[in-house]
PyMOL Python script that loads the backbone (N, CA, C, O; Angstrom):
from pymol import cmd

cmd.read_pdbstr("""\
ATOM      1  N   MET A   1       0.843  -1.176   0.000  1.00  0.00           N
ATOM      2  CA  MET A   1       0.000   0.000   0.000  1.00  0.00           C
ATOM      3  C   MET A   1       0.891   1.242   0.000  1.00  0.00           C
ATOM      4  O   MET A   1       1.804   1.328   0.821  1.00  0.00           O
ATOM      5  N   PRO A   2       0.654   2.211  -0.898  1.00  0.00           N
ATOM      6  CA  PRO A   2       1.511   3.401  -0.940  1.00  0.00           C
ATOM      7  C   PRO A   2       1.327   4.263   0.296  1.00  0.00           C
ATOM      8  O   PRO A   2       0.248   4.326   0.886  1.00  0.00           O
ATOM      9  N   HIS A   3       2.421   4.928   0.671  1.00  0.00           N
ATOM     10  CA  HIS A   3       2.378   5.838   1.808  1.00  0.00           C
ATOM     11  C   HIS A   3       1.904   7.205   1.347  1.00  0.00           C
ATOM     12  O   HIS A   3       2.321   7.664   0.284  1.00  0.00           O
ATOM     13  N   PRO A   4       1.053   7.864   2.107  1.00  0.00           N
ATOM     14  CA  PRO A   4       0.608   9.208   1.730  1.00  0.00           C
ATOM     15  C   PRO A   4       1.773  10.193   1.822  1.00  0.00           C
ATOM     16  O   PRO A   4       2.666  10.037   2.654  1.00  0.00           O
ATOM     17  N   VAL A   5       1.750  11.187   0.974  1.00  0.00           N
ATOM     18  CA  VAL A   5       2.776  12.223   1.000  1.00  0.00           C
ATOM     19  C   VAL A   5       2.535  13.119   2.204  1.00  0.00           C
ATOM     20  O   VAL A   5       1.408  13.539   2.461  1.00  0.00           O
ATOM     21  N   ASP A   6       3.591  13.404   2.931  1.00  0.00           N
ATOM     22  CA  ASP A   6       3.493  14.280   4.095  1.00  0.00           C
ATOM     23  C   ASP A   6       3.234  15.699   3.616  1.00  0.00           C
ATOM     24  O   ASP A   6       4.025  16.238   2.842  1.00  0.00           O
ATOM     25  N   ALA A   7       2.155  16.309   4.053  1.00  0.00           N
ATOM     26  CA  ALA A   7       1.778  17.662   3.633  1.00  0.00           C
ATOM     27  C   ALA A   7       2.784  18.709   4.102  1.00  0.00           C
ATOM     28  O   ALA A   7       2.764  19.840   3.616  1.00  0.00           O
ATOM     29  N   ALA A   8       3.649  18.357   5.024  1.00  0.00           N
ATOM     30  CA  ALA A   8       4.616  19.325   5.540  1.00  0.00           C
ATOM     31  C   ALA A   8       5.897  19.370   4.708  1.00  0.00           C
ATOM     32  O   ALA A   8       6.739  20.237   4.940  1.00  0.00           O
ATOM     33  N   THR A   9       6.068  18.456   3.742  1.00  0.00           N
ATOM     34  CA  THR A   9       7.297  18.468   2.956  1.00  0.00           C
ATOM     35  C   THR A   9       7.335  19.694   2.067  1.00  0.00           C
ATOM     36  O   THR A   9       6.305  20.089   1.522  1.00  0.00           O
ATOM     37  N   PRO A  10       8.508  20.310   1.907  1.00  0.00           N
ATOM     38  CA  PRO A  10       8.608  21.541   1.109  1.00  0.00           C
ATOM     39  C   PRO A  10       8.113  21.378  -0.322  1.00  0.00           C
ATOM     40  O   PRO A  10       7.440  22.274  -0.830  1.00  0.00           O
ATOM     41  N   ALA A  11       8.414  20.282  -0.983  1.00  0.00           N
ATOM     42  CA  ALA A  11       7.977  20.094  -2.366  1.00  0.00           C
ATOM     43  C   ALA A  11       6.453  20.086  -2.462  1.00  0.00           C
ATOM     44  O   ALA A  11       5.880  20.652  -3.393  1.00  0.00           O
ATOM     45  N   HIS A  12       5.815  19.451  -1.511  1.00  0.00           N
ATOM     46  CA  HIS A  12       4.354  19.381  -1.532  1.00  0.00           C
ATOM     47  C   HIS A  12       3.743  20.752  -1.249  1.00  0.00           C
ATOM     48  O   HIS A  12       2.761  21.139  -1.883  1.00  0.00           O
ATOM     49  N   ARG A  13       4.318  21.479  -0.305  1.00  0.00           N
ATOM     50  CA  ARG A  13       3.808  22.804   0.021  1.00  0.00           C
ATOM     51  C   ARG A  13       3.969  23.759  -1.151  1.00  0.00           C
ATOM     52  O   ARG A  13       3.036  24.496  -1.471  1.00  0.00           O
ATOM     53  N   SER A  14       5.132  23.765  -1.802  1.00  0.00           N
ATOM     54  CA  SER A  14       5.358  24.706  -2.896  1.00  0.00           C
ATOM     55  C   SER A  14       4.468  24.396  -4.093  1.00  0.00           C
ATOM     56  O   SER A  14       4.146  25.301  -4.864  1.00  0.00           O
ATOM     57  N   ALA A  15       4.065  23.145  -4.266  1.00  0.00           N
ATOM     58  CA  ALA A  15       3.189  22.793  -5.377  1.00  0.00           C
ATOM     59  C   ALA A  15       1.795  23.378  -5.180  1.00  0.00           C
ATOM     60  O   ALA A  15       1.083  23.619  -6.155  1.00  0.00           O
ATOM     61  N   ARG A  16       1.401  23.608  -3.938  1.00  0.00           N
ATOM     62  CA  ARG A  16       0.072  24.151  -3.652  1.00  0.00           C
ATOM     63  C   ARG A  16       0.051  25.668  -3.644  1.00  0.00           C
ATOM     64  O   ARG A  16      -1.018  26.265  -3.771  1.00  0.00           O
ATOM     65  N   LEU A  17       1.197  26.303  -3.499  1.00  0.00           N
ATOM     66  CA  LEU A  17       1.242  27.759  -3.405  1.00  0.00           C
ATOM     67  C   LEU A  17       1.005  28.386  -4.777  1.00  0.00           C
ATOM     68  O   LEU A  17       1.537  27.896  -5.773  1.00  0.00           O
ATOM     69  N   PRO A  18       0.225  29.450  -4.847  1.00  0.00           N
ATOM     70  CA  PRO A  18       0.011  30.105  -6.136  1.00  0.00           C
ATOM     71  C   PRO A  18       1.296  30.793  -6.601  1.00  0.00           C
ATOM     72  O   PRO A  18       2.079  31.291  -5.791  1.00  0.00           O
ATOM     73  N   LEU A  19       1.493  30.811  -7.908  1.00  0.00           N
ATOM     74  CA  LEU A  19       2.669  31.468  -8.466  1.00  0.00           C
ATOM     75  C   LEU A  19       2.633  32.965  -8.191  1.00  0.00           C
ATOM     76  O   LEU A  19       1.579  33.597  -8.259  1.00  0.00           O
ATOM     77  N   ALA A  20       3.785  33.515  -7.884  1.00  0.00           N
ATOM     78  CA  ALA A  20       3.945  34.954  -7.693  1.00  0.00           C
ATOM     79  C   ALA A  20       5.332  35.319  -8.215  1.00  0.00           C
ATOM     80  O   ALA A  20       6.268  34.528  -8.099  1.00  0.00           O
ATOM     81  N   PHE A  21       5.465  36.499  -8.780  1.00  0.00           N
ATOM     82  CA  PHE A  21       6.726  36.924  -9.382  1.00  0.00           C
ATOM     83  C   PHE A  21       7.168  38.275  -8.865  1.00  0.00           C
ATOM     84  O   PHE A  21       6.355  39.138  -8.533  1.00  0.00           O
ATOM     85  N   LEU A  22       8.496  38.436  -8.804  1.00  0.00           N
ATOM     86  CA  LEU A  22       9.127  39.735  -8.604  1.00  0.00           C
ATOM     87  C   LEU A  22       9.753  40.120  -9.937  1.00  0.00           C
ATOM     88  O   LEU A  22      10.384  39.291 -10.592  1.00  0.00           O
ATOM     89  N   VAL A  23       9.582  41.359 -10.334  1.00  0.00           N
ATOM     90  CA  VAL A  23      10.186  41.866 -11.561  1.00  0.00           C
ATOM     91  C   VAL A  23      11.129  42.990 -11.170  1.00  0.00           C
ATOM     92  O   VAL A  23      10.768  43.879 -10.399  1.00  0.00           O
ATOM     93  N   GLY A  24      12.335  42.942 -11.706  1.00  0.00           N
ATOM     94  CA  GLY A  24      13.318  43.973 -11.405  1.00  0.00           C
ATOM     95  C   GLY A  24      14.574  43.767 -12.222  1.00  0.00           C
ATOM     96  O   GLY A  24      14.614  42.923 -13.117  1.00  0.00           O
ATOM     97  N   ARG A  25      15.590  44.535 -11.914  1.00  0.00           N
ATOM     98  CA  ARG A  25      16.854  44.463 -12.643  1.00  0.00           C
ATOM     99  C   ARG A  25      17.871  43.607 -11.897  1.00  0.00           C
ATOM    100  O   ARG A  25      17.894  43.551 -10.668  1.00  0.00           O
ATOM    101  N   SER A  26      18.711  42.940 -12.690  1.00  0.00           N
ATOM    102  CA  SER A  26      19.834  42.210 -12.126  1.00  0.00           C
ATOM    103  C   SER A  26      20.970  43.196 -11.873  1.00  0.00           C
ATOM    104  O   SER A  26      20.878  44.364 -12.252  1.00  0.00           O
ATOM    105  N   ALA A  27      22.033  42.730 -11.235  1.00  0.00           N
ATOM    106  CA  ALA A  27      23.194  43.575 -10.991  1.00  0.00           C
ATOM    107  C   ALA A  27      23.824  44.024 -12.309  1.00  0.00           C
ATOM    108  O   ALA A  27      24.485  45.061 -12.361  1.00  0.00           O
ATOM    109  N   GLU A  28      23.618  43.239 -13.379  1.00  0.00           N
ATOM    110  CA  GLU A  28      24.161  43.575 -14.692  1.00  0.00           C
ATOM    111  C   GLU A  28      23.239  44.496 -15.485  1.00  0.00           C
ATOM    112  O   GLU A  28      23.597  44.929 -16.580  1.00  0.00           O
ATOM    113  N   GLY A  29      22.056  44.802 -14.948  1.00  0.00           N
ATOM    114  CA  GLY A  29      21.125  45.706 -15.611  1.00  0.00           C
ATOM    115  C   GLY A  29      20.073  45.039 -16.469  1.00  0.00           C
ATOM    116  O   GLY A  29      19.294  45.729 -17.126  1.00  0.00           O
ATOM    117  N   HIS A  30      20.026  43.705 -16.483  1.00  0.00           N
ATOM    118  CA  HIS A  30      19.012  42.972 -17.251  1.00  0.00           C
ATOM    119  C   HIS A  30      17.689  42.969 -16.494  1.00  0.00           C
ATOM    120  O   HIS A  30      17.678  42.992 -15.263  1.00  0.00           O
ATOM    121  N   TRP A  31      16.591  42.942 -17.211  1.00  0.00           N
ATOM    122  CA  TRP A  31      15.271  42.823 -16.587  1.00  0.00           C
ATOM    123  C   TRP A  31      14.987  41.358 -16.317  1.00  0.00           C
ATOM    124  O   TRP A  31      15.146  40.516 -17.201  1.00  0.00           O
ATOM    125  N   LEU A  32      14.566  41.051 -15.091  1.00  0.00           N
ATOM    126  CA  LEU A  32      14.265  39.682 -14.682  1.00  0.00           C
ATOM    127  C   LEU A  32      12.839  39.590 -14.155  1.00  0.00           C
ATOM    128  O   LEU A  32      12.305  40.537 -13.578  1.00  0.00           O
ATOM    129  N   ALA A  33      12.243  38.430 -14.370  1.00  0.00           N
ATOM    130  CA  ALA A  33      11.010  38.045 -13.698  1.00  0.00           C
ATOM    131  C   ALA A  33      11.364  36.761 -12.949  1.00  0.00           C
ATOM    132  O   ALA A  33      11.710  35.755 -13.568  1.00  0.00           O
ATOM    133  N   VAL A  34      11.277  36.796 -11.623  1.00  0.00           N
ATOM    134  CA  VAL A  34      11.705  35.676 -10.793  1.00  0.00           C
ATOM    135  C   VAL A  34      10.524  35.183  -9.969  1.00  0.00           C
ATOM    136  O   VAL A  34       9.923  35.947  -9.214  1.00  0.00           O
ATOM    137  N   GLU A  35      10.195  33.901 -10.117  1.00  0.00           N
ATOM    138  CA  GLU A  35       9.098  33.307  -9.353  1.00  0.00           C
ATOM    139  C   GLU A  35       9.545  33.209  -7.901  1.00  0.00           C
ATOM    140  O   GLU A  35      10.653  32.749  -7.625  1.00  0.00           O
ATOM    141  N   THR A  36       8.711  33.629  -6.986  1.00  0.00           N
ATOM    142  CA  THR A  36       9.110  33.777  -5.589  1.00  0.00           C
ATOM    143  C   THR A  36       9.382  32.458  -4.875  1.00  0.00           C
ATOM    144  O   THR A  36      10.007  32.465  -3.814  1.00  0.00           O
ATOM    145  N   HIS A  37       8.942  31.343  -5.408  1.00  0.00           N
ATOM    146  CA  HIS A  37       9.199  30.043  -4.783  1.00  0.00           C
ATOM    147  C   HIS A  37      10.323  29.296  -5.493  1.00  0.00           C
ATOM    148  O   HIS A  37      10.555  28.117  -5.227  1.00  0.00           O
ATOM    149  N   GLY A  38      11.019  29.981  -6.395  1.00  0.00           N
ATOM    150  CA  GLY A  38      12.131  29.362  -7.107  1.00  0.00           C
ATOM    151  C   GLY A  38      11.711  28.411  -8.207  1.00  0.00           C
ATOM    152  O   GLY A  38      12.501  27.559  -8.615  1.00  0.00           O
ATOM    153  N   LEU A  39      10.493  28.532  -8.696  1.00  0.00           N
ATOM    154  CA  LEU A  39       9.982  27.594  -9.692  1.00  0.00           C
ATOM    155  C   LEU A  39      10.191  28.047 -11.130  1.00  0.00           C
ATOM    156  O   LEU A  39       9.912  27.273 -12.046  1.00  0.00           O
ATOM    157  N   GLY A  40      10.664  29.249 -11.366  1.00  0.00           N
ATOM    158  CA  GLY A  40      10.863  29.705 -12.735  1.00  0.00           C
ATOM    159  C   GLY A  40      11.269  31.154 -12.795  1.00  0.00           C
ATOM    160  O   GLY A  40      11.461  31.820 -11.777  1.00  0.00           O
ATOM    161  N   GLY A  41      11.392  31.614 -14.002  1.00  0.00           N
ATOM    162  CA  GLY A  41      11.758  32.999 -14.215  1.00  0.00           C
ATOM    163  C   GLY A  41      12.459  33.154 -15.539  1.00  0.00           C
ATOM    164  O   GLY A  41      12.596  32.189 -16.291  1.00  0.00           O
ATOM    165  N   GLY A  42      12.904  34.359 -15.832  1.00  0.00           N
ATOM    166  CA  GLY A  42      13.600  34.581 -17.079  1.00  0.00           C
ATOM    167  C   GLY A  42      14.220  35.957 -17.160  1.00  0.00           C
ATOM    168  O   GLY A  42      14.006  36.818 -16.306  1.00  0.00           O
ATOM    169  N   ILE A  43      15.003  36.136 -18.222  1.00  0.00           N
ATOM    170  CA  ILE A  43      15.671  37.394 -18.523  1.00  0.00           C
ATOM    171  C   ILE A  43      14.929  38.025 -19.693  1.00  0.00           C
ATOM    172  O   ILE A  43      14.583  37.340 -20.656  1.00  0.00           O
ATOM    173  N   PHE A  44      14.683  39.333 -19.613  1.00  0.00           N
ATOM    174  CA  PHE A  44      13.874  40.010 -20.623  1.00  0.00           C
ATOM    175  C   PHE A  44      14.543  41.283 -21.105  1.00  0.00           C
ATOM    176  O   PHE A  44      15.373  41.873 -20.413  1.00  0.00           O
ATOM    177  N   ARG A  45      14.169  41.690 -22.296  1.00  0.00           N
ATOM    178  CA  ARG A  45      14.730  42.887 -22.909  1.00  0.00           C
ATOM    179  C   ARG A  45      14.248  44.159 -22.215  1.00  0.00           C
ATOM    180  O   ARG A  45      15.018  45.101 -22.030  1.00  0.00           O
ATOM    181  N   THR A  46      12.963  44.183 -21.830  1.00  0.00           N
ATOM    182  CA  THR A  46      12.396  45.379 -21.216  1.00  0.00           C
ATOM    183  C   THR A  46      11.593  45.004 -19.971  1.00  0.00           C
ATOM    184  O   THR A  46      11.240  43.845 -19.756  1.00  0.00           O
ATOM    185  N   CYS A  47      11.322  46.015 -19.169  1.00  0.00           N
ATOM    186  CA  CYS A  47      10.465  45.819 -18.004  1.00  0.00           C
ATOM    187  C   CYS A  47       9.081  45.361 -18.456  1.00  0.00           C
ATOM    188  O   CYS A  47       8.483  44.475 -17.845  1.00  0.00           O
ATOM    189  N   ARG A  48       8.587  45.959 -19.512  1.00  0.00           N
ATOM    190  CA  ARG A  48       7.259  45.602 -20.023  1.00  0.00           C
ATOM    191  C   ARG A  48       7.190  44.120 -20.402  1.00  0.00           C
ATOM    192  O   ARG A  48       6.197  43.452 -20.116  1.00  0.00           O
ATOM    193  N   ASP A  49       8.243  43.609 -21.046  1.00  0.00           N
ATOM    194  CA  ASP A  49       8.272  42.188 -21.409  1.00  0.00           C
ATOM    195  C   ASP A  49       8.265  41.300 -20.165  1.00  0.00           C
ATOM    196  O   ASP A  49       7.568  40.286 -20.131  1.00  0.00           O
ATOM    197  N   ALA A  50       9.027  41.673 -19.156  1.00  0.00           N
ATOM    198  CA  ALA A  50       9.076  40.888 -17.917  1.00  0.00           C
ATOM    199  C   ALA A  50       7.731  40.905 -17.209  1.00  0.00           C
ATOM    200  O   ALA A  50       7.274  39.876 -16.710  1.00  0.00           O
ATOM    201  N   LEU A  51       7.097  42.069 -17.163  1.00  0.00           N
ATOM    202  CA  LEU A  51       5.775  42.172 -16.535  1.00  0.00           C
ATOM    203  C   LEU A  51       4.729  41.364 -17.306  1.00  0.00           C
ATOM    204  O   LEU A  51       3.881  40.706 -16.701  1.00  0.00           O
ATOM    205  N   HIS A  52       4.789  41.413 -18.629  1.00  0.00           N
ATOM    206  CA  HIS A  52       3.845  40.671 -19.460  1.00  0.00           C
ATOM    207  C   HIS A  52       3.970  39.165 -19.195  1.00  0.00           C
ATOM    208  O   HIS A  52       2.965  38.474 -19.027  1.00  0.00           O
ATOM    209  N   TYR A  53       5.203  38.666 -19.161  1.00  0.00           N
ATOM    210  CA  TYR A  53       5.452  37.246 -18.883  1.00  0.00           C
ATOM    211  C   TYR A  53       4.906  36.856 -17.508  1.00  0.00           C
ATOM    212  O   TYR A  53       4.175  35.875 -17.374  1.00  0.00           O
ATOM    213  N   ALA A  54       5.270  37.639 -16.491  1.00  0.00           N
ATOM    214  CA  ALA A  54       4.858  37.314 -15.123  1.00  0.00           C
ATOM    215  C   ALA A  54       3.338  37.348 -14.976  1.00  0.00           C
ATOM    216  O   ALA A  54       2.757  36.491 -14.310  1.00  0.00           O
ATOM    217  N   ALA A  55       2.699  38.331 -15.593  1.00  0.00           N
ATOM    218  CA  ALA A  55       1.235  38.422 -15.529  1.00  0.00           C
ATOM    219  C   ALA A  55       0.587  37.216 -16.202  1.00  0.00           C
ATOM    220  O   ALA A  55      -0.381  36.661 -15.683  1.00  0.00           O
ATOM    221  N   ALA A  56       1.113  36.815 -17.345  1.00  0.00           N
ATOM    222  CA  ALA A  56       0.555  35.660 -18.058  1.00  0.00           C
ATOM    223  C   ALA A  56       0.736  34.376 -17.245  1.00  0.00           C
ATOM    224  O   ALA A  56      -0.167  33.541 -17.196  1.00  0.00           O
ATOM    225  N   GLU A  57       1.892  34.218 -16.614  1.00  0.00           N
ATOM    226  CA  GLU A  57       2.171  33.014 -15.825  1.00  0.00           C
ATOM    227  C   GLU A  57       1.287  32.913 -14.587  1.00  0.00           C
ATOM    228  O   GLU A  57       1.004  31.809 -14.123  1.00  0.00           O
ATOM    229  N   THR A  58       0.857  34.020 -14.058  1.00  0.00           N
ATOM    230  CA  THR A  58       0.048  34.022 -12.829  1.00  0.00           C
ATOM    231  C   THR A  58      -1.445  34.151 -13.112  1.00  0.00           C
ATOM    232  O   THR A  58      -2.238  34.303 -12.184  1.00  0.00           O
ATOM    233  N   GLY A  59      -1.831  34.092 -14.371  1.00  0.00           N
ATOM    234  CA  GLY A  59      -3.244  34.226 -14.702  1.00  0.00           C
ATOM    235  C   GLY A  59      -3.770  35.623 -14.437  1.00  0.00           C
ATOM    236  O   GLY A  59      -4.969  35.818 -14.237  1.00  0.00           O
ATOM    237  N   ARG A  60      -2.874  36.587 -14.437  1.00  0.00           N
ATOM    238  CA  ARG A  60      -3.217  38.001 -14.210  1.00  0.00           C
ATOM    239  C   ARG A  60      -3.939  38.224 -12.872  1.00  0.00           C
ATOM    240  O   ARG A  60      -4.794  39.100 -12.749  1.00  0.00           O
ATOM    241  N   ARG A  61      -3.571  37.406 -11.873  1.00  0.00           N
ATOM    242  CA  ARG A  61      -4.148  37.578 -10.537  1.00  0.00           C
ATOM    243  C   ARG A  61      -3.673  38.889  -9.919  1.00  0.00           C
ATOM    244  O   ARG A  61      -2.499  39.238 -10.040  1.00  0.00           O
ATOM    245  N   PRO A  62      -4.562  39.613  -9.264  1.00  0.00           N
ATOM    246  CA  PRO A  62      -4.150  40.841  -8.563  1.00  0.00           C
ATOM    247  C   PRO A  62      -3.087  40.516  -7.511  1.00  0.00           C
ATOM    248  O   PRO A  62      -3.185  39.500  -6.824  1.00  0.00           O
ATOM    249  N   ASP A  63      -2.102  41.350  -7.388  1.00  0.00           N
ATOM    250  CA  ASP A  63      -1.033  41.224  -6.388  1.00  0.00           C
ATOM    251  C   ASP A  63      -0.102  40.031  -6.599  1.00  0.00           C
ATOM    252  O   ASP A  63       0.674  39.708  -5.699  1.00  0.00           O
ATOM    253  N   ALA A  64      -0.151  39.369  -7.749  1.00  0.00           N
ATOM    254  CA  ALA A  64       0.724  38.225  -7.995  1.00  0.00           C
ATOM    255  C   ALA A  64       2.064  38.656  -8.571  1.00  0.00           C
ATOM    256  O   ALA A  64       3.014  37.873  -8.572  1.00  0.00           O
ATOM    257  N   VAL A  65       2.155  39.893  -9.064  1.00  0.00           N
ATOM    258  CA  VAL A  65       3.397  40.399  -9.642  1.00  0.00           C
ATOM    259  C   VAL A  65       3.740  41.711  -8.944  1.00  0.00           C
ATOM    260  O   VAL A  65       2.916  42.620  -8.855  1.00  0.00           O
ATOM    261  N   ARG A  66       4.975  41.787  -8.454  1.00  0.00           N
ATOM    262  CA  ARG A  66       5.429  43.000  -7.779  1.00  0.00           C
ATOM    263  C   ARG A  66       6.761  43.446  -8.364  1.00  0.00           C
ATOM    264  O   ARG A  66       7.533  42.631  -8.870  1.00  0.00           O
ATOM    265  N   LEU A  67       7.020  44.729  -8.292  1.00  0.00           N
ATOM    266  CA  LEU A  67       8.324  45.257  -8.678  1.00  0.00           C
ATOM    267  C   LEU A  67       9.264  45.143  -7.482  1.00  0.00           C
ATOM    268  O   LEU A  67       8.902  45.491  -6.358  1.00  0.00           O
ATOM    269  N   ALA A  68      10.468  44.652  -7.737  1.00  0.00           N
ATOM    270  CA  ALA A  68      11.447  44.464  -6.665  1.00  0.00           C
ATOM    271  C   ALA A  68      12.059  45.792  -6.254  1.00  0.00           C
ATOM    272  O   ALA A  68      12.246  46.685  -7.081  1.00  0.00           O
ATOM    273  N   GLU A  69      12.363  45.913  -4.991  1.00  0.00           N
ATOM    274  CA  GLU A  69      13.018  47.113  -4.467  1.00  0.00           C
ATOM    275  C   GLU A  69      14.533  46.978  -4.470  1.00  0.00           C
ATOM    276  O   GLU A  69      15.243  47.969  -4.302  1.00  0.00           O
ATOM    277  N   THR A  70      15.032  45.765  -4.660  1.00  0.00           N
ATOM    278  CA  THR A  70      16.471  45.507  -4.696  1.00  0.00           C
ATOM    279  C   THR A  70      16.808  44.766  -5.985  1.00  0.00           C
ATOM    280  O   THR A  70      15.909  44.376  -6.730  1.00  0.00           O
ATOM    281  N   THR A  71      18.088  44.573  -6.248  1.00  0.00           N
ATOM    282  CA  THR A  71      18.480  43.819  -7.439  1.00  0.00           C
ATOM    283  C   THR A  71      18.078  42.360  -7.282  1.00  0.00           C
ATOM    284  O   THR A  71      18.006  41.832  -6.172  1.00  0.00           O
ATOM    285  N   LEU A  72      17.818  41.725  -8.413  1.00  0.00           N
ATOM    286  CA  LEU A  72      17.388  40.331  -8.425  1.00  0.00           C
ATOM    287  C   LEU A  72      18.453  39.453  -9.082  1.00  0.00           C
ATOM    288  O   LEU A  72      19.342  39.950  -9.773  1.00  0.00           O
ATOM    289  N   ALA A  73      18.352  38.162  -8.861  1.00  0.00           N
ATOM    290  CA  ALA A  73      19.207  37.186  -9.523  1.00  0.00           C
ATOM    291  C   ALA A  73      18.387  35.930  -9.756  1.00  0.00           C
ATOM    292  O   ALA A  73      17.495  35.599  -8.974  1.00  0.00           O
ATOM    293  N   LEU A  74      18.699  35.239 -10.836  1.00  0.00           N
ATOM    294  CA  LEU A  74      18.077  33.944 -11.094  1.00  0.00           C
ATOM    295  C   LEU A  74      18.842  32.876 -10.324  1.00  0.00           C
ATOM    296  O   LEU A  74      20.068  32.938 -10.232  1.00  0.00           O
ATOM    297  N   ALA A  75      18.141  31.912  -9.777  1.00  0.00           N
ATOM    298  CA  ALA A  75      18.783  30.814  -9.074  1.00  0.00           C
ATOM    299  C   ALA A  75      19.542  29.950 -10.075  1.00  0.00           C
ATOM    300  O   ALA A  75      19.084  29.756 -11.201  1.00  0.00           O
ATOM    301  N   PRO A  76      20.701  29.430  -9.671  1.00  0.00           N
ATOM    302  CA  PRO A  76      21.489  28.570 -10.596  1.00  0.00           C
ATOM    303  C   PRO A  76      20.793  27.279 -10.915  1.00  0.00           C
ATOM    304  O   PRO A  76      21.321  26.462 -11.668  1.00  0.00           O
TER     305      PRO A  76
END
""", "prot")
cmd.dss("prot")
cmd.show_as("cartoon", "prot")
cmd.util.cbc("prot")
cmd.orient("prot")
């Protein structure tokens, strides 16, 4: 009989959390959209492109995309 997945495990919790993005510049000056749970992101030519991507990924939910107050980096 399979064992149930523990709801407290990080992978299980992050799968249930709604996507949210921070949009801002990297230290090199590139525009980034970074998913707040480390699940995705990308480098973009303009702020508008990064915002468009993040909004589309979050289903245009209110408050799902924020502008970062500090520099951002993509996780390796």
